[in-house]
Each structure stands twice: as structure tokens, then as C-alpha cells.
Backbone as numpy.savetxt, mean C-alpha at the origin, in Angstrom:
# Nx Ny Nz CAx CAy CAz Cx Cy Cz
6.26 -11.99 -6.05 5.15 -11.34 -5.10 6.15 -10.61 -4.18
7.29 -11.53 -3.54 8.13 -11.02 -2.38 8.90 -9.99 -2.85
9.32 -9.87 -3.91 9.84 -8.70 -4.24 8.96 -7.39 -4.52
8.09 -7.48 -5.20 7.18 -6.36 -5.29 6.61 -6.24 -3.81
6.28 -6.81 -2.90 6.08 -6.30 -1.75 7.23 -5.49 -0.90
8.25 -6.10 -1.18 9.19 -5.49 -0.63 9.53 -3.91 -1.16
9.59 -3.71 -2.71 9.44 -2.85 -3.44 8.20 -1.70 -2.71
7.11 -2.01 -2.50 5.99 -1.52 -2.02 6.26 -0.65 -0.39
6.92 -1.37 0.19 7.44 -1.28 1.65 8.34 -0.21 1.72
9.11 -0.07 0.48 9.88 0.88 0.63 9.29 2.23 0.01
8.51 1.97 -0.81 7.90 3.57 -1.51 7.05 4.09 -0.70
6.02 3.24 0.25 5.53 3.59 1.35 5.87 4.03 2.41
6.95 3.67 2.98 7.83 4.51 3.64 8.46 5.96 3.60
8.22 6.08 2.25 9.05 7.34 1.62 7.68 8.25 1.63
6.45 7.80 1.17 5.17 8.77 0.99 4.64 8.51 2.10
4.91 7.72 3.76 3.80 8.07 4.74 4.81 8.33 5.87
6.09 7.82 5.55 6.92 8.19 6.69 7.52 6.65 7.17
8.60 6.82 7.48 9.03 5.29 7.32 8.58 4.89 9.12
8.38 3.68 8.87 7.79 2.70 9.70 6.51 2.98 10.30
5.46 3.97 9.65 4.31 4.39 9.66 3.32 3.23 9.61
3.56 2.96 8.14 2.88 1.62 8.04 3.60 0.54 7.43
4.06 -0.51 8.42 4.88 -1.53 8.26 4.94 -2.49 7.06
3.47 -2.80 6.36 3.45 -3.65 5.54 1.79 -3.51 4.72
2.19 -2.40 3.82 1.01 -2.27 3.03 0.38 -3.29 2.07
0.76 -4.63 1.89 0.34 -5.30 0.96 -0.42 -6.47 1.55
0.22 -6.70 3.11 -0.34 -8.25 3.78 -0.98 -7.75 4.85
-1.88 -8.76 5.27 -2.58 -8.35 6.77 -4.07 -8.13 6.46
-4.64 -8.15 7.33 -5.95 -7.69 7.48 -6.12 -6.10 8.02
-7.00 -5.76 7.18 -7.19 -4.42 7.51 -8.60 -4.02 7.86
-8.48 -3.09 8.46 -10.14 -2.22 9.24 -9.57 -0.78 8.90
-10.45 -0.16 8.00 -10.56 0.94 8.00 -11.66 2.00 8.42
-11.61 3.17 9.07 -12.28 3.89 9.75 -13.23 4.43 8.44
-14.67 4.28 8.20 -15.35 4.57 7.08 -15.41 6.07 6.61
-15.43 6.91 7.43 -15.11 8.22 7.23 -14.16 8.80 6.63
-12.75 7.95 7.01 -11.74 8.61 6.78 -11.11 7.89 5.27
-11.50 6.50 5.08 -11.83 5.54 3.78 -12.03 6.28 2.61
-13.27 7.02 3.01 -14.11 7.53 1.67 -13.34 8.79 1.63
-12.87 9.88 2.58 -12.28 10.77 2.31 -10.84 10.75 1.70
-10.11 9.43 1.69 -9.04 9.49 1.43 -9.03 9.28 -0.21
-10.19 9.03 -0.97 -10.43 9.06 -2.45 -9.86 7.97 -2.92
-9.17 7.02 -2.76 -8.05 6.24 -3.21 -8.68 5.64 -4.56
-7.97 5.66 -5.51 -8.54 5.36 -6.86 -8.34 3.91 -7.49
-7.18 3.27 -6.73 -7.04 2.01 -7.19 -7.88 0.87 -6.71
-8.24 0.09 -7.80 -9.13 -1.15 -7.44 -8.71 -2.54 -7.49
-7.61 -2.85 -7.44 -6.74 -3.99 -7.45 -5.53 -4.13 -6.42
-3.97 -4.60 -6.93 -3.30 -4.94 -5.94 -2.67 -3.40 -5.37
-3.34 -2.08 -6.13 -2.99 -1.19 -5.80 -3.44 -0.08 -4.85
-4.53 -0.85 -4.62 -5.56 0.10 -3.38 -5.20 -0.06 -1.78
-4.86 -1.19 -1.64 -4.23 -1.32 -0.12 -3.02 -0.09 0.33
-1.96 -0.11 -0.53 -1.16 0.70 -0.16 -1.75 2.38 -0.51
-2.38 2.34 -1.61 -2.97 4.10 -1.93 -3.52 4.18 -0.84
-4.75 3.48 -0.36 -5.53 4.10 0.67 -5.09 4.39 2.03
-4.10 3.36 2.28 -3.03 3.53 3.74 -2.62 4.68 3.69
-1.79 4.91 2.70 -0.70 6.31 2.54 -2.00 7.50 2.68
-2.69 7.47 1.93 -3.75 8.90 2.14 -4.73 8.97 2.91
-4.68 7.92 3.65 -5.35 7.94 5.38 -4.77 8.68 6.41
-3.57 7.95 5.90 -1.91 8.62 7.11 -2.10 10.45 6.38
-1.98 10.54 5.35 -1.66 11.98 5.07 -3.40 12.77 5.86
-4.26 12.20 5.60 -5.62 12.78 5.93 -5.19 12.77 8.02
-4.54 11.84 8.59 -4.26 12.13 10.07 -5.10 11.04 10.56
-5.34 9.59 9.80 -5.73 9.06 10.64 -5.29 7.66 11.03
-5.30 7.61 12.39 -4.26 6.73 12.85 -3.89 5.53 12.35
-2.84 4.87 12.57 -2.51 3.58 12.01 -2.12 2.83 13.22
-2.17 1.44 13.32 -2.21 0.45 14.31 -2.01 -0.78 13.38
-0.41 -0.89 13.74 0.15 -2.05 12.81 0.12 -3.54 13.91
-0.16 -4.33 13.44 -0.16 -5.64 14.26 0.88 -6.71 13.49
1.91 -7.42 14.15 2.35 -8.23 13.39 1.39 -9.49 12.62
1.89 -9.73 11.54 0.99 -11.01 10.55 2.06 -11.36 9.95
1.80 -12.89 10.20 2.94 -14.00 9.26 2.65 -13.94 7.80
3.31 -13.95 7.39 3.14 -13.74 5.71 3.69 -15.14 4.94
2.94 -16.08 4.03 3.44 -17.36 4.11 2.90 -17.50 2.46
4.15 -17.56 1.65 3.61 -17.83 0.13 3.52 -19.50 -0.13
2.79 -19.87 -0.52 2.16 -21.57 -0.46 2.39 -21.84 -1.86
3.19 -22.67 -2.28 3.41 -22.47 -4.01 2.09 -23.33 -4.39
1.98 -23.46 -5.61 0.87 -23.84 -6.35 0.66 -24.98 -6.19
1.55 -26.01 -5.99 1.75 -27.55 -5.80 0.67 -27.83 -4.52
1.22 -26.84 -3.42 0.62 -27.32 -2.07 -0.93 -26.59 -2.02
-1.39 -26.05 -3.17 -2.83 -25.45 -3.04 -2.87 -23.75 -3.13
-1.56 -23.19 -3.12 -1.69 -21.81 -2.87 -1.93 -21.16 -4.01
-2.57 -20.16 -4.01 -3.32 -19.38 -4.96 -2.98 -18.04 -4.96
-2.41 -16.96 -6.06 -1.85 -16.08 -6.01 -2.72 -15.12 -7.00
-3.35 -14.23 -6.39 -4.49 -13.41 -7.67 -3.19 -11.95 -7.82
-1.83 -12.25 -7.79 -1.28 -10.97 -8.19 -0.57 -11.52 -9.56
-1.18 -10.26 -10.57 -0.81 -10.41 -11.94 0.27 -9.61 -12.62
1.39 -10.23 -12.65 2.65 -9.73 -12.93 2.93 -8.16 -13.80
2.13 -8.31 -14.73 2.65 -7.37 -15.59 1.19 -6.29 -15.46
0.24 -6.66 -15.36 -0.66 -5.66 -14.75 -0.59 -5.10 -13.41
-0.23 -5.58 -12.42 -0.28 -5.19 -11.01 1.04 -4.45 -11.18
2.11 -5.03 -11.41 2.98 -4.33 -11.55 3.29 -2.51 -11.92
2.38 -2.83 -13.25 2.24 -1.56 -13.64 1.40 -0.64 -12.66
0.35 -1.10 -12.54 -0.86 -0.37 -11.41 0.11 0.03 -10.25
1.02 -0.77 -9.70 1.60 -0.58 -8.51 2.61 0.87 -8.54
2.96 0.68 -9.78 4.34 1.53 -10.20 3.56 3.12 -10.70
2.66 3.01 -11.17 1.78 4.33 -11.26 1.40 4.86 -10.21
0.68 4.27 -9.25 0.47 4.61 -7.86 1.47 5.14 -7.37
2.66 4.65 -7.19 3.66 4.88 -6.02 4.36 6.33 -6.98
4.20 6.09 -8.21 4.66 7.54 -9.06 3.87 9.01 -8.42
2.41 8.51 -8.74 1.72 9.66 -8.31 1.70 9.98 -6.87
1.98 9.03 -6.03 1.73 9.29 -4.48 3.33 9.99 -4.08
4.28 9.64 -4.55 5.80 9.96 -4.11 5.75 11.46 -5.14
5.00 11.89 -5.89 5.31 13.13 -6.72 4.68 14.10 -5.77
3.16 13.22 -5.34 2.15 14.15 -4.21 3.12 14.73 -2.80
4.03 13.34 -2.62 4.45 13.59 -1.37 5.53 14.72 -1.65
6.52 14.91 -2.67 7.42 15.96 -3.03 6.68 17.11 -2.77
5.59 17.43 -3.84 4.88 18.64 -3.83 4.30 19.16 -2.50
4.20 18.25 -1.77 3.49 18.83 -0.30 5.06 18.74 0.56
5.66 18.46 0.15 6.91 18.85 1.34 7.86 20.30 0.65
7.70 20.43 -0.72 7.87 21.83 -1.40 7.15 22.66 -1.19
6.02 22.28 -0.89 5.25 23.30 -0.61 5.18 23.85 1.04
5.71 23.35 1.59 5.77 23.82 3.10 6.80 24.94 3.21
């Protein structure tokens, strides 16, 4: 989970700009409805939060990052992860591929 989160932060920095979205996977999120609907995010699992955040940045929505403590509680202590290793990594990888290629195409179009 931690490695996947670190990789997603790296790619989100590339897609949206370094430091614009400090952690696309963890924390409490509040989305302006109109901007969220206009973003057209396709993800519906662990790929949703990073995708909608990047697309909302591209659409001009303001981002407010507030520090959030992340704690991975072991299963023995009652921790439950909804992360599915193969499925979610595949979805996240495909989402970052799409977003990165779009970012490159937008950059070349300038």
C-alpha cells in the first residue's frame, strides 16, 4: 500500500505539477460538484481519487492541501485494507498511463 501510494504521488506530480496535489490517495476530500462532474473521471476504485484530482486541476479547480496523518494498522490490530494488489495496481497503472500521455500531448500542443 505504501509503495503504491508513493508511486502515485510521483506520477501525480508529473501529471498535475509538482506539489499541487500533495497526496492523491489519502485524506478527506471535498470536491466542488460542478468541477467534479466536469472532470469526467472514469475510475471507480482506487484509481478514482488521483484521477479526479488531476483532472480537476487541469480544469482550473483550486486545491487546498491539509496535512493528514496516515497510519497503516496491521490486520492483527483491526486494520482493514480495501486495496486489492493486482486489480488496483492494474487500474492505477492504466489511469496514470492515460493521464501521463494526455499531459504530454497537452504539453506538445502548446
